[in-house]
C-alpha positions as a Markdown table, in Angstrom:
| # | Residue | x | y | z |
|---|---|---|---|---|
| 1 | Met | 0.7 | -69.0 | 55.1 |
| 2 | Ala | 0.9 | -68.3 | 51.4 |
| 3 | Thr | -1.9 | -66.3 | 49.7 |
| 4 | Gly | -0.7 | -66.5 | 46.2 |
| 5 | Ile | -0.6 | -62.8 | 46.0 |
| 6 | Thr | 2.7 | -61.5 | 44.6 |
| 7 | Glu | 2.4 | -57.8 | 45.4 |
| 8 | Arg | 5.6 | -56.5 | 47.1 |
| 9 | Arg | 5.4 | -55.7 | 50.8 |
| 10 | Asp | 6.7 | -52.2 | 51.3 |
| 11 | Val | 9.7 | -51.7 | 53.4 |
| 12 | Val | 9.0 | -50.1 | 56.8 |
| 13 | Pro | 9.7 | -46.4 | 56.4 |
| 14 | Pro | 12.6 | -45.6 | 58.8 |
| 15 | Leu | 11.2 | -42.3 | 59.9 |
| 16 | Ala | 7.9 | -44.0 | 60.8 |
| 17 | Arg | 9.7 | -46.0 | 63.4 |
| 18 | Thr | 11.0 | -42.8 | 65.1 |
| 19 | Ile | 7.9 | -40.7 | 65.2 |
| 20 | Gln | 5.4 | -43.0 | 66.8 |
| 21 | Gly | 3.0 | -40.9 | 68.8 |
| 22 | Arg | 3.8 | -37.8 | 66.7 |
| 23 | Val | 1.6 | -38.4 | 63.7 |
| 24 | Phe | 0.5 | -34.8 | 63.0 |
| 25 | Trp | 2.9 | -32.8 | 65.2 |
| 26 | Gln | 5.8 | -32.6 | 62.7 |
| 27 | Pro | 7.5 | -29.2 | 63.3 |
| 28 | Arg | 10.5 | -30.2 | 61.1 |
| 29 | Lys | 8.2 | -30.2 | 58.0 |
| 30 | Trp | 7.4 | -27.0 | 56.2 |
| 31 | Thr | 4.0 | -28.5 | 55.3 |
| 32 | Phe | 3.1 | -28.6 | 59.0 |
| 33 | Trp | 3.8 | -24.9 | 59.4 |
| 34 | Ala | 2.1 | -24.1 | 56.2 |
| 35 | Tyr | -1.0 | -25.9 | 57.5 |
| 36 | Val | -0.9 | -24.1 | 60.9 |
| 37 | Gly | -0.3 | -20.7 | 59.3 |
| 38 | Leu | -3.2 | -21.1 | 56.8 |
| 39 | Val | -5.6 | -22.3 | 59.5 |
| 40 | Ile | -4.9 | -19.3 | 61.6 |
| 41 | Ala | -4.8 | -16.8 | 58.8 |
| 42 | Ser | -8.0 | -18.1 | 57.2 |
| 43 | Thr | -10.1 | -18.4 | 60.4 |
| 44 | Val | -9.7 | -15.0 | 62.0 |
| 45 | Pro | -10.6 | -12.6 | 59.1 |
| 46 | Trp | -13.7 | -14.4 | 57.7 |
| 47 | Phe | -15.2 | -16.5 | 60.4 |
| 48 | Gly | -16.7 | -13.6 | 62.4 |
| 49 | Ile | -17.9 | -11.9 | 59.2 |
| 50 | Ala | -19.5 | -15.0 | 57.8 |
| 51 | Phe | -21.3 | -16.0 | 61.0 |
| 52 | Tyr | -21.7 | -12.6 | 62.6 |
| 53 | Pro | -25.4 | -12.5 | 61.6 |
| 54 | Ala | -26.0 | -15.6 | 63.8 |
| 55 | Gly | -25.7 | -13.3 | 66.8 |
| 56 | Ala | -28.8 | -11.4 | 65.6 |
| 57 | Leu | -30.9 | -14.6 | 65.3 |
| 58 | Pro | -33.0 | -15.9 | 68.2 |
| 59 | Trp | -30.7 | -18.2 | 70.2 |
| 60 | Gly | -33.1 | -21.1 | 69.8 |
| 61 | Val | -32.9 | -20.9 | 66.0 |
| 62 | Thr | -29.1 | -20.8 | 66.0 |
| 63 | Ala | -28.9 | -23.6 | 68.5 |
| 64 | Val | -31.2 | -25.9 | 66.6 |
| 65 | Ser | -29.3 | -25.2 | 63.3 |
| 66 | Val | -26.0 | -26.0 | 64.9 |
| 67 | Ala | -27.3 | -29.1 | 66.8 |
| 68 | Ala | -29.0 | -30.5 | 63.7 |
| 69 | Thr | -25.8 | -30.0 | 61.7 |
| 70 | Ala | -23.7 | -31.6 | 64.4 |
| 71 | Ala | -26.0 | -34.6 | 64.6 |
| 72 | Leu | -25.7 | -35.0 | 60.8 |
| 73 | Gly | -22.0 | -34.8 | 61.2 |
| 74 | Val | -21.9 | -37.6 | 63.7 |
| 75 | Leu | -23.9 | -39.8 | 61.4 |
| 76 | Leu | -21.6 | -39.1 | 58.5 |
| 77 | Val | -18.5 | -39.7 | 60.6 |
| 78 | Leu | -19.9 | -43.1 | 61.5 |
| 79 | Leu | -20.7 | -43.8 | 57.9 |
| 80 | Ile | -17.3 | -42.9 | 56.6 |
| 81 | Arg | -15.6 | -44.9 | 59.4 |
| 82 | Ser | -17.7 | -47.9 | 58.5 |
| 83 | Leu | -16.7 | -47.6 | 54.9 |
| 84 | Asp | -13.1 | -47.7 | 55.9 |
| 85 | Val | -13.0 | -51.5 | 56.2 |
| 86 | His | -9.3 | -52.0 | 57.0 |
| 87 | Arg | -8.8 | -48.8 | 59.0 |
| 88 | Gly | -5.1 | -47.9 | 59.7 |
| 89 | Ile | -5.4 | -44.1 | 59.3 |
| 90 | Pro | -4.3 | -42.3 | 62.4 |
| 91 | Ala | -7.1 | -40.2 | 63.9 |
| 92 | Pro | -4.9 | -37.0 | 64.1 |
| 93 | Leu | -4.7 | -36.9 | 60.3 |
| 94 | Leu | -8.5 | -37.2 | 59.9 |
| 95 | Val | -9.0 | -34.4 | 62.4 |
| 96 | Ala | -6.5 | -32.2 | 60.7 |
| 97 | Ala | -8.3 | -32.8 | 57.3 |
| 98 | Phe | -11.6 | -32.0 | 58.9 |
| 99 | Val | -10.3 | -28.7 | 60.3 |
| 100 | Trp | -8.8 | -27.7 | 57.0 |
| 101 | Gly | -12.1 | -28.3 | 55.2 |
| 102 | Ala | -14.1 | -26.5 | 57.9 |
| 103 | Leu | -12.0 | -23.4 | 58.2 |
| 104 | Val | -9.4 | -22.9 | 55.4 |
| 105 | Ala | -11.4 | -24.3 | 52.4 |
| 106 | Thr | -14.7 | -22.7 | 53.4 |
| 107 | Gly | -13.0 | -19.4 | 54.2 |
| 108 | Trp | -11.2 | -19.0 | 50.9 |
| 109 | Ala | -14.2 | -20.4 | 49.0 |
| 110 | Val | -16.4 | -17.6 | 50.2 |
| 111 | Val | -13.9 | -15.1 | 48.6 |
| 112 | Ala | -13.1 | -17.0 | 45.5 |
| 113 | Asn | -16.6 | -18.0 | 44.6 |
| 114 | Asp | -17.8 | -14.4 | 44.8 |
| 115 | Gln | -15.0 | -13.4 | 42.3 |
| 116 | Val | -16.0 | -16.2 | 39.9 |
| 117 | Phe | -19.7 | -15.4 | 40.2 |
| 118 | Gly | -18.9 | -11.8 | 39.0 |
| 119 | Val | -16.9 | -13.1 | 36.0 |
| 120 | Ala | -19.7 | -15.6 | 35.0 |
| 121 | Ser | -22.3 | -12.8 | 35.0 |
| 122 | Lys | -20.2 | -10.6 | 32.8 |
| 123 | Val | -19.3 | -13.4 | 30.3 |
| 124 | Leu | -22.7 | -15.2 | 30.2 |
| 125 | Gly | -25.0 | -12.3 | 31.0 |
| 126 | Ala | -26.8 | -11.6 | 34.3 |
| 127 | Ala | -29.6 | -14.2 | 33.9 |
| 128 | Thr | -27.5 | -17.1 | 32.5 |
| 129 | Gly | -24.6 | -16.3 | 34.8 |
| 130 | Ala | -26.9 | -16.4 | 37.9 |
| 131 | Arg | -28.3 | -19.8 | 36.8 |
| 132 | Trp | -24.9 | -21.5 | 36.1 |
| 133 | Glu | -22.5 | -19.6 | 38.3 |
| 134 | Ala | -22.6 | -22.2 | 41.1 |
| 135 | Ser | -22.0 | -25.2 | 38.8 |
| 136 | Ile | -19.2 | -23.3 | 37.1 |
| 137 | Ser | -17.4 | -21.9 | 40.2 |
| 138 | Ala | -17.9 | -24.4 | 43.0 |
| 139 | Pro | -16.4 | -27.6 | 41.4 |
| 140 | Val | -13.2 | -25.7 | 40.4 |
| 141 | Val | -12.8 | -23.5 | 43.5 |
| 142 | Glu | -14.0 | -25.8 | 46.2 |
| 143 | Glu | -12.6 | -29.0 | 45.0 |
| 144 | Ser | -9.2 | -27.3 | 44.4 |
| 145 | Leu | -9.2 | -25.8 | 47.9 |
| 146 | Lys | -10.1 | -29.2 | 49.5 |
| 147 | Ala | -7.5 | -31.0 | 47.4 |
| 148 | Ile | -4.8 | -28.6 | 48.6 |
| 149 | Gly | -5.8 | -29.3 | 52.2 |
| 150 | Thr | -5.9 | -33.1 | 51.6 |
| 151 | Ala | -2.5 | -33.0 | 49.9 |
| 152 | Thr | -1.0 | -31.0 | 52.8 |
| 153 | Val | -2.3 | -33.4 | 55.4 |
| 154 | Leu | -1.1 | -36.4 | 53.4 |
| 155 | Leu | 2.4 | -34.9 | 53.2 |
| 156 | Ile | 2.5 | -34.1 | 56.9 |
| 157 | Gly | 1.6 | -37.7 | 57.8 |
| 158 | Arg | 3.3 | -39.2 | 54.8 |
| 159 | Glu | 5.0 | -42.0 | 56.8 |
| 160 | Phe | 1.6 | -43.2 | 57.9 |
| 161 | Val | -0.2 | -42.8 | 54.5 |
| 162 | Arg | 0.6 | -46.1 | 52.8 |
| 163 | Arg | -2.3 | -46.9 | 50.5 |
| 164 | Pro | -4.5 | -44.9 | 48.1 |
| 165 | Ala | -7.6 | -45.6 | 50.3 |
| 166 | His | -5.9 | -43.7 | 53.1 |
| 167 | Gly | -6.0 | -40.6 | 50.9 |
| 168 | Met | -9.7 | -41.4 | 50.1 |
| 169 | Phe | -10.8 | -41.3 | 53.7 |
| 170 | Ile | -8.6 | -38.3 | 54.7 |
| 171 | Gly | -10.2 | -36.5 | 51.7 |
| 172 | Ala | -13.6 | -37.5 | 52.9 |
| 173 | Phe | -13.0 | -35.9 | 56.3 |
| 174 | Cys | -11.8 | -32.7 | 54.6 |
| 175 | Gly | -15.0 | -32.6 | 52.6 |
| 176 | Leu | -17.1 | -33.3 | 55.6 |
| 177 | Gly | -15.6 | -30.4 | 57.5 |
| 178 | Phe | -16.4 | -28.1 | 54.5 |
| 179 | Gln | -19.9 | -29.6 | 54.2 |
| 180 | Leu | -21.0 | -29.1 | 57.8 |
| 181 | Val | -19.7 | -25.5 | 58.0 |
| 182 | Glu | -21.3 | -24.6 | 54.7 |
| 183 | Asp | -24.6 | -26.0 | 55.9 |
| 184 | Val | -24.6 | -23.7 | 58.9 |
| 185 | Leu | -23.4 | -20.8 | 56.9 |
| 186 | Tyr | -26.2 | -21.2 | 54.3 |
| 187 | Ala | -28.8 | -21.5 | 57.1 |
| 188 | Val | -27.6 | -18.3 | 58.8 |
| 189 | Gln | -27.5 | -16.4 | 55.5 |
| 190 | Ser | -31.0 | -17.6 | 54.5 |
| 191 | Ala | -32.5 | -16.2 | 57.7 |
| 192 | Phe | -31.5 | -12.7 | 56.5 |
| 193 | Ser | -32.8 | -13.0 | 52.9 |
| 194 | Pro | -35.3 | -10.3 | 51.9 |
| 195 | Asp | -38.1 | -12.8 | 51.3 |
| 196 | Ala | -37.7 | -14.7 | 54.5 |
| 197 | Ser | -41.0 | -14.7 | 56.4 |
| 198 | Ser | -39.3 | -15.6 | 59.7 |
| 199 | Asp | -35.9 | -16.8 | 60.9 |
| 200 | Ala | -37.1 | -20.3 | 61.7 |
| 201 | Ala | -39.1 | -20.6 | 58.4 |
| 202 | Ala | -35.9 | -19.7 | 56.4 |
| 203 | Val | -33.5 | -21.9 | 58.3 |
| 204 | Ala | -35.5 | -25.1 | 58.5 |
| 205 | Pro | -35.8 | -25.8 | 54.8 |
| 206 | Val | -32.0 | -25.2 | 54.3 |
| 207 | Ile | -31.0 | -27.5 | 57.1 |
| 208 | Gly | -33.6 | -30.1 | 56.1 |
| 209 | Gly | -32.8 | -30.0 | 52.4 |
| 210 | Arg | -29.1 | -30.3 | 52.9 |
| 211 | Thr | -29.6 | -33.1 | 55.4 |
| 212 | Leu | -31.7 | -35.0 | 52.8 |
| 213 | Thr | -29.0 | -34.6 | 50.2 |
| 214 | Ala | -26.0 | -35.1 | 52.6 |
| 215 | Leu | -24.9 | -38.3 | 50.9 |
| 216 | Asp | -24.3 | -36.6 | 47.6 |
| 217 | Ser | -22.2 | -33.8 | 48.9 |
| 218 | His | -18.7 | -32.6 | 49.7 |
| 219 | Trp | -17.5 | -35.6 | 51.7 |
| 220 | Leu | -18.1 | -37.8 | 48.6 |
| 221 | Tyr | -16.4 | -35.6 | 46.1 |
| 222 | Ser | -13.4 | -35.0 | 48.3 |
| 223 | Ala | -13.1 | -38.7 | 49.0 |
| 224 | Val | -12.6 | -39.3 | 45.2 |
| 225 | Thr | -10.1 | -36.4 | 45.1 |
| 226 | Gly | -8.3 | -37.9 | 48.1 |
| 227 | Leu | -8.1 | -41.2 | 46.4 |
| 228 | Ala | -6.5 | -39.5 | 43.4 |
| 229 | Leu | -3.9 | -37.9 | 45.7 |
| 230 | Gly | -3.4 | -41.1 | 47.7 |
| 231 | Tyr | -2.8 | -43.0 | 44.5 |
| 232 | Ala | -0.2 | -40.5 | 43.2 |
| 233 | Leu | 1.6 | -40.5 | 46.6 |
| 234 | Thr | 1.6 | -44.2 | 47.5 |
| 235 | Arg | 1.7 | -46.2 | 44.3 |
| 236 | Arg | 5.5 | -46.0 | 44.0 |
| 237 | Asp | 5.4 | -49.3 | 42.0 |
| 238 | Arg | 3.8 | -47.3 | 39.2 |
| 239 | Ser | 5.5 | -44.8 | 36.9 |
| 240 | Trp | 5.0 | -41.1 | 37.5 |
| 241 | Pro | 3.1 | -40.6 | 34.2 |
| 242 | Arg | 0.7 | -43.4 | 35.1 |
| 243 | Arg | 0.2 | -42.1 | 38.6 |
| 244 | Leu | -0.5 | -38.6 | 37.4 |
| 245 | Leu | -2.8 | -39.8 | 34.7 |
| 246 | Val | -4.9 | -41.9 | 37.1 |
| 247 | Ala | -4.9 | -39.0 | 39.7 |
| 248 | Ala | -6.1 | -36.5 | 37.0 |
| 249 | Ala | -8.8 | -38.9 | 35.9 |
| 250 | Leu | -10.1 | -39.3 | 39.4 |
| 251 | Phe | -10.0 | -35.5 | 40.0 |
| 252 | Leu | -12.1 | -35.1 | 36.9 |
| 253 | Val | -14.6 | -37.6 | 38.3 |
| 254 | Ala | -14.8 | -35.5 | 41.5 |
| 255 | Trp | -15.2 | -32.3 | 39.5 |
| 256 | Trp | -18.0 | -33.9 | 37.4 |
| 257 | Met | -19.9 | -35.1 | 40.4 |
| 258 | His | -19.8 | -31.7 | 42.0 |
| 259 | Phe | -20.7 | -30.0 | 38.7 |
| 260 | Leu | -23.7 | -32.4 | 38.2 |
| 261 | Ser | -24.9 | -31.8 | 41.7 |
| 262 | Asp | -24.9 | -28.0 | 41.3 |
| 263 | Ser | -26.1 | -28.0 | 37.7 |
| 264 | Pro | -29.5 | -26.3 | 37.2 |
| 265 | Ile | -30.6 | -29.0 | 34.8 |
| 266 | Pro | -32.6 | -31.1 | 35.2 |
| 267 | Gly | -34.5 | -29.1 | 37.7 |
| 268 | Gly | -37.1 | -29.9 | 40.3 |
| 269 | Ala | -37.3 | -32.7 | 42.8 |
| 270 | Leu | -37.0 | -35.4 | 40.1 |
| 271 | Gly | -33.8 | -33.7 | 38.9 |
| 272 | Ile | -32.3 | -33.6 | 42.4 |
| 273 | Val | -33.1 | -37.3 | 42.9 |
| 274 | Thr | -31.7 | -38.3 | 39.5 |
| 275 | Lys | -28.5 | -36.4 | 40.1 |
| 276 | Thr | -28.1 | -37.8 | 43.6 |
| 277 | Val | -28.6 | -41.4 | 42.4 |
| 278 | Leu | -26.1 | -41.0 | 39.5 |
| 279 | Asn | -23.5 | -39.5 | 41.8 |
| 280 | Leu | -24.0 | -42.2 | 44.4 |
| 281 | Leu | -23.6 | -44.9 | 41.8 |
| 282 | Leu | -20.5 | -43.4 | 40.4 |
| 283 | Gly | -19.1 | -43.0 | 44.0 |
| 284 | Phe | -20.0 | -46.6 | 44.7 |
| 285 | Val | -18.0 | -47.8 | 41.6 |
| 286 | Val | -14.9 | -45.8 | 42.6 |
| 287 | Tyr | -15.2 | -47.1 | 46.2 |
| 288 | Arg | -15.5 | -50.8 | 45.2 |
| 289 | Ile | -12.4 | -50.5 | 43.0 |
| 290 | Ala | -10.5 | -48.8 | 45.8 |
| 291 | Met | -11.5 | -51.3 | 48.4 |
| 292 | Arg | -10.5 | -54.3 | 46.2 |
| 293 | Ala | -7.0 | -52.8 | 45.9 |
| 294 | Glu | -7.1 | -52.1 | 49.7 |
| 295 | Trp | -7.8 | -55.8 | 50.4 |
| 296 | Arg | -5.1 | -56.9 | 48.0 |
| 297 | His | -2.6 | -54.7 | 49.9 |
| 298 | Tyr | -3.7 | -56.0 | 53.2 |
| 299 | Ala | -3.4 | -59.6 | 52.0 |
| 300 | Ala | 0.1 | -59.0 | 50.6 |
| 301 | Thr | 1.2 | -57.3 | 53.9 |
| 302 | Val | 0.2 | -60.2 | 56.1 |
| 303 | Asp | 1.4 | -62.8 | 53.6 |
| 304 | Gly | 4.0 | -65.1 | 55.2 |
| 305 | Glu | 2.5 | -64.9 | 58.7 |
| 306 | Pro | 1.9 | -68.3 | 60.2 |
| 307 | Asp | -1.6 | -69.8 | 60.4 |
| 308 | Glu | -1.8 | -69.3 | 64.2 |
| 309 | Ile | -1.4 | -65.6 | 63.6 |
| 310 | Ile | -3.8 | -65.3 | 60.6 |
| 311 | Ser | -4.9 | -68.1 | 58.4 |
| 312 | Arg | -5.8 | -67.9 | 54.7 |
| 313 | Ala | -9.5 | -68.2 | 55.6 |
| 314 | Glu | -9.2 | -65.3 | 58.0 |
| 315 | Val | -7.5 | -63.2 | 55.4 |
| 316 | Glu | -10.4 | -63.9 | 53.0 |
| 317 | Ser | -12.9 | -63.0 | 55.7 |
| 318 | Met | -11.2 | -59.6 | 56.2 |
| 319 | Arg | -12.4 | -58.4 | 52.8 |
| 320 | Thr | -15.7 | -57.1 | 54.1 |
| 321 | His | -17.7 | -56.4 | 57.2 |
| 322 | Arg | -20.1 | -59.2 | 56.2 |
| 323 | Gly | -17.3 | -61.7 | 56.1 |
| 324 | Arg | -16.1 | -60.8 | 59.5 |
| 325 | Arg | -19.6 | -61.1 | 60.9 |
| 326 | Arg | -19.9 | -64.6 | 59.5 |
| 327 | Val | -16.7 | -65.6 | 61.3 |
| 328 | Arg | -18.0 | -64.1 | 64.6 |
| 329 | Lys | -21.3 | -66.0 | 64.3 |
| 330 | Arg | -19.4 | -69.3 | 63.9 |
| 331 | Tyr | -17.4 | -68.5 | 67.0 |
| 332 | Arg | -20.5 | -67.7 | 68.9 |
| 333 | Arg | -22.1 | -71.0 | 67.9 |
| 334 | His | -19.1 | -72.8 | 69.5 |
| 335 | Gly | -18.4 | -70.6 | 72.5 |
| 336 | Gly | -21.3 | -68.2 | 73.1 |
| 337 | Lys | -21.0 | -64.5 | 73.5 |
| 338 | Pro | -17.6 | -64.5 | 75.2 |
| 339 | Ala | -16.2 | -66.3 | 72.1 |
| 340 | Lys | -17.8 | -63.8 | 69.9 |
| 341 | Arg | -16.3 | -60.9 | 71.8 |
| 342 | Ala | -12.9 | -62.5 | 71.7 |
| 343 | Ala | -13.3 | -63.1 | 68.0 |
| 344 | Arg | -14.0 | -59.4 | 67.4 |
| 345 | Gln | -10.9 | -58.5 | 69.4 |
| 346 | Leu | -8.9 | -61.0 | 67.4 |
| 347 | Gln | -10.0 | -59.5 | 64.1 |
| 348 | Arg | -9.1 | -56.0 | 65.3 |
| 349 | Ala | -5.7 | -57.2 | 66.3 |
| 350 | Gln | -5.2 | -58.9 | 62.9 |
| 351 | Leu | -6.1 | -55.6 | 61.2 |
| 352 | Glu | -3.7 | -53.7 | 63.4 |
| 353 | Leu | -1.0 | -56.3 | 62.6 |
| 354 | Ala | -0.9 | -55.1 | 59.0 |
| 355 | Asn | -0.5 | -51.5 | 60.0 |
| 356 | Asp | 2.3 | -52.4 | 62.5 |
| 357 | Leu | 4.1 | -54.5 | 59.9 |
| 358 | Glu | 4.4 | -51.4 | 57.8 |
| 359 | Thr | 5.3 | -48.9 | 60.4 |
| 360 | Asp | 6.7 | -50.4 | 63.6 |
| 361 | Pro | 8.2 | -54.0 | 63.8 |
| 362 | Ala | 8.3 | -53.8 | 67.6 |
| 363 | Ala | 4.6 | -53.1 | 67.7 |
| 364 | Ala | 4.0 | -56.0 | 65.3 |
| 365 | Ala | 5.7 | -58.4 | 67.7 |
| 366 | Arg | 3.4 | -57.2 | 70.5 |
| 367 | Thr | 0.4 | -57.6 | 68.3 |
| 368 | Arg | 1.4 | -61.1 | 67.4 |
| 369 | Ala | 1.6 | -61.9 | 71.1 |
| 370 | Ala | -1.9 | -60.4 | 71.6 |
| 371 | Ile | -3.3 | -62.5 | 68.7 |
| 372 | Leu | -1.9 | -65.7 | 70.2 |
| 373 | Asn | -3.4 | -64.8 | 73.6 |
| 374 | Leu | -6.8 | -64.1 | 72.0 |
| 375 | Arg | -6.7 | -67.3 | 70.0 |
| 376 | Ser | -6.0 | -69.3 | 73.2 |
| 377 | Arg | -9.3 | -68.0 | 74.5 |
| 378 | Leu | -11.2 | -69.7 | 71.6 |
| 379 | Pro | -10.8 | -73.4 | 72.2 |
| 380 | Gly | -12.8 | -75.5 | 69.7 |
| 381 | Ala | -14.0 | -72.5 | 67.7 |
| 382 | Arg | -13.8 | -72.6 | 63.9 |
| 383 | Ala | -13.1 | -69.6 | 61.6 |
| 384 | Asp | -13.4 | -71.4 | 58.3 |
């Protein structure tokens, strides 16, 4: 099957063939031990101090805050995973990124932001500094800390990070970890503010407000930063100056989104809505560009596979979730629900084939056999 796409298929990294099953556990890499050491060193000193007041709150208030934040986290995980149309990122790397964001980035951000806040007040004056300190400090401090974690995870799992979009979704999980822990931290701190009428009255608006603005938050900014790092790491067909220039531009986009969100102007509910819409539109543009490149990479990877493995029409349908649903509906019209289920399994195997072709030729052979078996269960069905 020829697709007409001339992008070069990457050679299977030799190390990737030897470390299947050890995606994150890489004790021979210094980046692995740097990650482990920073997670341990960052968690113990600050975690108890930051959340110690939670022990003084009524257990019901603490439980509701944590439960509400956890529920939000589940929804955001489902959203991010649905945006990852072509998958292929090993789960251990996503978990590692989440842990970094939740523990290391938040821990050091507590310290670094306090230092920058003090400088902002001295330079701009107490009133102006208090108004702008969050928008000045947070984009620089927090995006840098999350970027360091995303880069560390990308380097640990480098053999399995093959496309810029992989960096985007690893970055999104790093930002998500930061976002959820920050939500709980702010809720706990608000309960002890001098003007809080009650614990519950102080916690509820924080959790509710941050839930309503959850789409325009750390997971989105860090996804753009992760895309920048993924591009710099994986686009070896581009020169280093070009890769660095694109990565720097994307990092500035992430910084701007964070700055805009924390900016005190325009204020009020209308200002919040306006800034949220602008950031979501900007994020959507970046996402669409990234996913177009992702599909081109997928199509180039499976180029040359025979039609009985994956046809041109099936490659085209893999571009979006909507395209895949249309194919499954056609199968269902020909063979009912069993055919639809088999079609879904076929699509998953065809997605997995691209990942196997890049990392494990033996697994690719097994995936081809599975595809042929699934196709044999779809007599008379049409995919085009």
